C-alpha positions in Angstrom: -76.1 65.6 119.5 -72.3 66.5 119.0 -70.4 65.9 122.8 -69.4 70.0 123.5 -66.1 68.7 124.8 -65.1 66.6 122.2 -65.5 69.6 119.5 -63.7 71.8 122.3 -60.8 68.8 122.4 -61.5 68.6 118.7 -60.5 72.3 118.0 -57.9 72.6 120.9 -56.1 69.7 119.9 -53.7 70.7 117.1 -50.4 71.5 118.2 -51.2 69.7 121.1 -48.7 66.7 122.2 -50.6 63.6 123.3 -48.4 61.4 124.5 -47.5 60.8 128.3 -44.1 62.6 130.0 -42.3 60.3 131.4 -38.8 61.3 133.2 -36.1 58.6 133.4 -32.0 59.1 134.9 -30.2 56.7 133.0 -27.0 56.0 135.9 -23.7 55.2 133.6 -19.9 55.2 134.5 -18.6 59.0 133.3 -16.2 57.8 130.1 -16.8 58.0 126.6 -16.9 54.2 126.0 -20.4 54.7 126.7 -21.2 57.6 124.7 -22.0 55.5 121.3 -25.0 53.5 123.9 -26.5 56.9 124.8 -26.5 58.8 121.7 -26.9 55.8 119.2 -28.6 53.7 121.5 -30.2 54.8 124.5 -31.8 57.9 123.0 -32.9 56.8 119.5 -35.5 54.3 122.8 -36.7 56.7 123.7 -38.2 58.5 119.6 -39.0 55.5 119.2 -41.8 55.1 121.9 -45.3 55.3 120.2 -47.3 56.2 123.5 -45.0 58.1 125.4 -42.3 61.5 125.8 -39.4 60.2 127.3 -37.4 62.6 128.7 -34.0 60.8 129.7 -31.2 62.1 132.5 -27.6 61.5 132.1 -25.9 63.2 135.3 -22.3 63.8 133.0 -24.8 65.9 130.9 -26.5 68.1 133.1 -25.7 71.5 135.3 -25.6 71.6 139.2 -25.1 73.9 141.9 -24.2 71.8 144.2 -20.9 71.1 144.4 -21.2 67.6 146.0 -21.2 65.3 142.6 -23.0 62.4 144.7 -26.1 64.6 146.2 -26.7 66.3 142.9 -26.9 62.6 141.5 -29.7 61.8 144.2 -31.4 64.8 143.6 -32.0 64.6 139.4 -33.4 60.5 140.9 -35.9 62.1 142.9 -37.1 64.0 140.3 -37.5 60.7 137.9 -39.6 58.3 137.4 -37.5 55.4 136.1 -33.5 54.7 136.0 -32.5 52.6 133.2 -28.6 51.3 134.9 -25.8 50.8 133.0 -24.1 48.1 135.0 -20.9 46.6 132.0 -17.8 45.7 134.4 -15.3 48.2 134.6 -12.5 48.6 133.1 -10.1 46.6 135.2 -12.4 44.8 137.7 -15.5 41.6 137.0 -17.9 44.2 138.5 -19.6 47.4 137.5 -19.4 51.0 138.9 -19.9 51.4 142.3 -21.5 54.5 141.6 -24.4 52.8 139.2 -24.6 50.1 142.4 -25.5 53.0 144.9 -27.9 54.4 142.5 -29.3 51.2 142.1 -29.6 50.9 145.9 -31.2 54.4 146.0 -33.5 53.8 143.4 -35.2 50.7 144.5 -35.1 52.5 147.8 -37.3 54.4 146.5 -39.7 52.3 144.7 -38.5 54.1 141.4 -39.1 51.0 138.8 -34.9 49.7 137.3 -33.7 48.7 134.0 -30.4 46.6 134.3 -28.3 47.6 130.6 -24.8 46.2 130.3 -21.9 44.9 128.0 -22.7 41.5 125.7 -22.1 38.9 129.2 -22.4 41.9 131.9 -25.3 38.9 133.1 -21.7 36.8 134.8 -21.1 39.3 136.5 -23.5 40.5 138.1 -23.9 41.3 142.0 -25.8 38.7 144.0 -28.8 41.1 144.6 -28.9 41.8 141.4 -29.1 38.1 140.1 -31.8 37.2 138.4 -33.3 40.8 137.4 -33.9 41.3 134.2 -31.0 42.3 132.0 -31.1 43.3 128.5 -27.7 42.8 126.9 -25.7 44.9 124.3 -22.6 45.1 121.7 -21.6 48.5 120.2 -21.1 47.5 117.2 -24.4 45.5 117.0 -27.4 48.2 118.7 -29.6 47.9 116.7 -30.9 44.4 118.8 -30.6 46.5 121.8 -32.5 48.9 120.4 -35.2 46.7 120.4 -35.5 45.7 122.6 -34.8 48.3 125.1 -37.7 49.7 123.5 -40.2 46.9 124.7 -38.8 46.7 128.0 -39.3 50.7 128.6 -42.8 50.8 127.3 -44.1 47.5 128.6 -42.1 48.8 132.2 -43.4 52.6 131.6 -47.4 50.5 131.2 -47.3 48.7 134.1 -45.6 50.7 136.7 -45.8 54.1 136.1 -48.7 54.8 134.2 -51.1 53.4 135.6 -50.3 54.5 139.0 -50.9 57.7 137.4 -54.4 57.2 136.1 -56.7 58.5 136.8 -61.1 58.5 136.6 -60.6 60.3 133.6 -58.7 63.4 131.6 -59.2 66.6 132.1 -57.5 69.3 129.6 -55.4 72.2 131.0 -55.0 75.4 130.0 -52.2 77.9 130.6 -54.0 80.1 128.6 -57.0 80.8 128.9 -58.3 82.3 126.0 -57.4 79.2 123.8 -60.2 77.4 125.4 -62.9 79.6 123.3 -65.6 80.2 126.1 -66.7 82.7 124.1 -67.0 80.6 121.4 -68.7 77.8 123.2 -71.3 80.6 125.3 -72.6 81.7 121.7 -73.3 77.6 121.0 -74.7 76.9 124.3 -78.6 75.6 124.6 -79.0 74.5 128.5 -77.0 77.2 130.6 -74.4 79.7 130.9 -73.3 79.6 135.0 -70.6 81.5 136.0 -69.4 82.1 138.9 -66.2 84.7 139.4 -64.7 86.9 141.4 -65.6 90.6 139.6 -67.5 91.1 136.2 -64.6 93.2 134.2 -63.7 89.9 132.1 -67.3 89.2 131.4 -68.8 92.6 130.5 -65.7 93.6 128.3 -65.0 89.3 126.5 -67.6 87.9 127.1 -70.9 89.9 126.6 -70.8 90.0 122.9 -71.1 86.2 123.6 -74.0 86.0 126.1 -76.2 88.7 123.6 -75.3 86.2 120.9 -76.9 83.4 123.1 -79.5 85.0 124.0 -80.5 86.1 120.8 -80.9 82.3 119.5 -82.6 81.1 122.4 -85.1 83.3 122.3 -88.1 81.3 122.0 -86.1 78.2 124.4 -87.6 78.2 127.7 -84.8 76.3 129.4 -81.7 79.1 128.4 -81.0 80.7 131.6 -77.9 82.8 132.0 -76.7 82.9 135.7 -73.7 84.9 137.2 -72.6 84.8 140.3 -70.0 87.9 141.3 -68.6 88.9 144.9 -70.3 91.6 146.2 -68.2 95.5 146.2 -69.7 95.9 149.4 -68.7 92.1 151.0 -66.2 92.1 154.3 -64.4 89.6 152.0 -63.7 91.8 149.7 -61.6 93.8 151.6 -59.3 90.3 151.6 -59.7 89.2 147.7 -58.0 93.2 147.4 -54.8 92.2 150.0 -54.8 88.8 148.0 -54.2 90.8 144.3 -52.0 93.6 146.8 -54.3 96.1 145.3 -55.9 99.0 147.4 -59.5 98.2 148.4 -61.0 100.9 147.7 -60.0 100.4 143.6 -60.5 97.2 143.5 -64.2 97.8 145.3 -64.3 100.5 142.5 -63.9 97.9 139.5 -66.1 95.3 140.9 -69.3 97.6 141.5 -68.7 99.3 137.5 -68.3 96.0 136.1 -71.6 95.0 138.3 -73.4 98.2 137.5 -72.8 97.5 133.4 -74.2 93.9 133.6 -76.8 95.1 135.6 -78.1 97.6 133.2 -76.6 95.4 130.2 -79.3 92.9 131.5 -81.6 94.9 132.9 -84.9 93.3 132.3 -83.9 90.3 130.9 -85.9 87.0 132.6 -83.4 84.6 131.3 -79.9 86.8 132.9 -80.2 86.7 136.8 -76.8 88.3 138.9 -77.0 87.9 142.2 -73.6 89.0 144.7 -72.2 86.5 147.1 -70.4 87.3 150.2 -68.8 84.3 151.1 -65.2 83.9 150.4 -64.9 82.8 146.8 -62.7 79.5 146.0 -63.2 79.0 142.1 -63.4 80.6 139.3 -66.2 78.7 136.9 -68.3 79.1 134.2 -70.6 76.2 133.0 -71.3 75.9 129.5 -73.9 73.3 129.1 -72.5 70.1 129.4 -68.9 71.4 129.7 -67.3 72.9 132.8 -64.8 74.7 133.1 -62.5 76.4 136.2 -59.4 78.0 138.4 -58.7 78.9 141.6 -58.3 81.5 143.4 -54.2 82.1 144.1 -52.6 85.4 145.9 -50.9 88.1 143.9 -52.7 87.4 140.2 -55.9 87.5 138.3 -57.9 83.8 138.1 -57.9 84.4 135.0 -54.6 84.1 134.6 -54.0 80.7 136.1 -54.4 77.0 134.6 -57.8 76.4 134.0 -58.8 73.0 133.4 -61.8 71.6 131.0 -64.3 68.3 132.3 -67.0 67.2 131.0 -70.5 68.1 133.5 -71.6 64.1 133.5 -67.7 62.9 134.7 -67.3 61.7 138.4 -67.8 63.7 141.0 -67.5 66.7 138.6 -71.2 67.7 139.6 -70.6 67.7 143.7 -67.4 69.5 142.6 -68.7 72.8 140.5 -72.4 71.7 140.2 -73.7 71.9 143.3 -71.0 73.9 144.1 -72.6 76.1 141.9 -75.6 75.9 143.6 -75.1 76.5 147.2 -72.7 79.3 146.3 -76.2 81.1 144.6 -78.5 79.8 147.3 -76.3 80.6 150.1 -75.9 84.9 148.7 -80.3 84.7 147.7 -80.9 83.8 151.3 -78.4 86.5 152.6 -80.5 88.6 150.4 -83.4 87.8 152.2 -82.9 87.9 155.9 
C-alpha cells in the first residue's frame, strides 16, 4: 500500500525549501577593511551549505530600535544559534577588538557554539582564554582556501552542536494555509475512516461535503469505512466561552453552529456510514483523521482555528495515537454518555 502521508508530502513538496534554517551572528570590527571577508568569504560560505540555510547577521548592517549599541548587539546574539567571531588584531594593537571579545564571552556564557576566524597569524595574538580554540585564518587576497575550510567547519558545528539538539522523534509537515493540505483530496481517497473534531460544521458543509459524498460512494461496499464527526453542541455552555474567545455575540455564534449542524444532519439522515455527535466539553484541538493521516490545529483566542497553523503527521508515529486517536475516542465517548445519562 502506498504511504498516504508520503503522497501528501510529494504533492506539497514543490516550492518548499527542505533545508534546516540556522541563524548566526557575525562579530567583527566596524571597518570597511573587513567588508571583503564578509561579502566574498562568509556570505559565500553560507550559500555553499548543502543541508542548511544559514542566515548570518552582522551588527553594523542591522536596524536597531534601542540607542545603546551594545544592548542591541547582545539582543541579536540572543536570537541566534551560532556566533562567528573575527579575532584579527585591531590596527595599532596585538589583540582582537574588545567588543568582539565581549561578544564571544557573552555567547559562551549562553552556551552558543563559537567559530573563530581571523587574518593570517591571528593565532599568535589570541588571548590566553582562547588559546587552543579552533581558528580558521584567511588572507584577503586568497579567500578560496578560507571558504572551503570555513564552510566545512560550519557544516560540522551545525550538525554536531545545533541540529542534533533540535532533532525531534519524527518530522511533521507544517502549513500556514490549511487549503494547501488538500483535505478534500485526502477524503476522496480515504478507504478506512474519516474522523473530525471541530467546533462548528460550517467549513465542513461548505468545503468538504462533496468530498465526503464521493468517499461514501466509492466505499459503499466497504463495511469498514465510516465517517465520524464531532462538533460543538450549539446549546452547550462552552459555546458561550468559544463565542467570547472569537469576539462574537453568543446568539449569533449559536445560530451559525445550529444551522451548519442541521444542514449536515439533513444531508446524511439515514446514512449508517455517517455519525454526527455533538459534545459539550471544552474543545482543545481541531483534528482530521483520514485513514493514517492526522491533520491538527489548535483553538486560539480571536481567530477561527481554520486560519491557524496546521500540522500533518502519520498516525503510526510515537504518541500520535494517544494525542489524537485516543482523544477523538474519549471526546466521542463522553459526548455519547452525556446524551444517554
